[in-house]
N, C-alpha and C positions, 0 to 999 in steps of 0.2 A: 608397628609396635615391636620393639625388641624384647625378647624374653631374657631375664637375668640368667647369667651363666657363671659358674665358679670354676676355678682351676684345681681345687683340692677339696678333700672331704676330711674334716677334723684333723688336719695336719698331714694327711697322707695324700698320695696322688689319686686321681679319679678312679683308676683301675682298682687300686686297693680298696678304696671306699665303696666302689660298686660290688666288689667281691664280699666285703663285710656286710653290706646291706642284703645281698642275695643269700649269704650264708645264715644271717640272722633270720631272714624270712623263712628259709627252709627249716631251720631248727625250731622256730616258733610254731609253724604249722605242723611239723612232725609231733611236737609235744601236744598240741591241741588235737591232733589225730588220735594219739594214744588216749587222751582224756575225753574223746568225743562221746556224746550220749545217744545220738540218733543218726539216721542215714543222712539227714540234712547237714549235720555237723561234719560227718565223714566226707561227704561229697564237696562241701565248701573248702575244707582244709586240704583235700587232695587236689582240688582245682588250683588253689593258690600255691601249693607246694610245686606243682608243675609250672606255674607262672614264674616262680623264683628259680626253679631249675633251668628253665629256658633263658632266664636272665643271666645266670652263671655261665651257661653254655655259650651265649652270645658274647660275653666278655672273653671267655677262654679262646674262642675261635675268631675274635675280632670281627664278628658279623653283626652289624647294627640291626638287621632284620629281626633277630631273636630278642632284641631289647624292647620292641614295641609293646608286646604284651605286658612287660614289666612296667611300662609307663602308663598304659591306659587303664588296666583293671584295678590296680591299687588306688589310683586317683578316683575312679568311679566308686569304689568301696568307701573311701574316705568321705566323699560327698554324701553318699547314702547314709553313712553313720552319723555325720554331723546333722543332716536333716532329721533323722530319726530322734536324735537326742533333743534337738530344739523343739520338735513337735511334741514329744512326750513331756518335756519340761513346761511348755506352754499349757498343756492339758493339766499338769500337776499344779501349776500356779492358779489356774482357773478353779480347780477343785478346792484348793486351800483358801483362796479368797472368798469363794462362795460360802464355804462352811464358816469362815470367820465373820462375814457380814450377816449371815443368817442367824447365828446364835448370839451375835453382838457380845462376844466374850473372848477372853484370851486363854488359849490352851497351850501348854508347853509343847505338845506334839506339833502344832502348827509352826512354831518357831524352829523346831528341829528339822522339819521338812523344808523350810525356807533356807536354812543354813546348808542342808544337804544339796539342795538345788543350786545354790551359789557355788558350792564346792564342785559340783558336776560341771557347771559353766567354766570354772577355772581350769579344771582338768581337760575339758574339751578344747579350751583356748591353747593350752600347752600342746595338746595333740595336734592341733591345726598348725602351730608353728613348726613343730618337729617334722610333721608330714610335708609341709611346704618346703622345708630345707632338703629333705630326702628326695622330693620330686625334682627340685632344682639340680641336685647332684646327679640324679638319674638322667635328666634331660641333657645336662652338660656332657656326661659321658657318651650318651647317644649321639649328640652333635659332633663330638670329637672323633668318634669312630666313623661316623658318616663322612666327615671331612677328610680323614686320613684314608678312607677307602677310595674316595673320589680322587685324591691326590695320587695314590698309588696306581689307580687305573690310568690316569693321565700320564704318569711316569712310564707305565708299561707301553702306552701308545707311542710316546716320544722315543723311547728306547727301541721299539720295534721298527720305527721309521728310520732311525739312525743305523740300525743293523742292516736293514735292506739296502740303504745307500752305500754303506761300507762294504757290502758284499760284491758290489759291481766292480768289474775290472776298470782300471783307469782308462779314460778316453772313450768309453762306450756310453751310449745314451740309456736312460732308464726305460725309454719306450722301445719295445721290441716289435 
């Protein structure tokens, strides 16, 4: 199965899109670090700030090994967040429907909770779509850097072989 790849991000090339994604991530987690309430918030935001900084460093040095953390951890966090939202909303639906059927009456608070839950589902759906696009952009940039690194390594090997053969005087064998 081939994973979808893109050649640009929002009208910019992949490198610029990757720099924007990394810069936004660092800024977001820096702001959250300033507003953090406890040591869990601080450690979480520090960790993801380092992940985004390694992402930026990998782009700047054109080293795809530094991009792997930027691919794995945000996807894991997104899956965890989606799971937590759906788990909590299912629990919320069960509480609402139990209270509705137990009292056999209509309360305005119940309809407000249902509307809020539908809004949360809608927001999570948008989050999933944006996160999927960002992940595809990140993966495309990772693959492009990996392929260019492989091509440059093969070019180096070919050029070094040509240099060795060009350095030999004419008429002499390569085997000494």
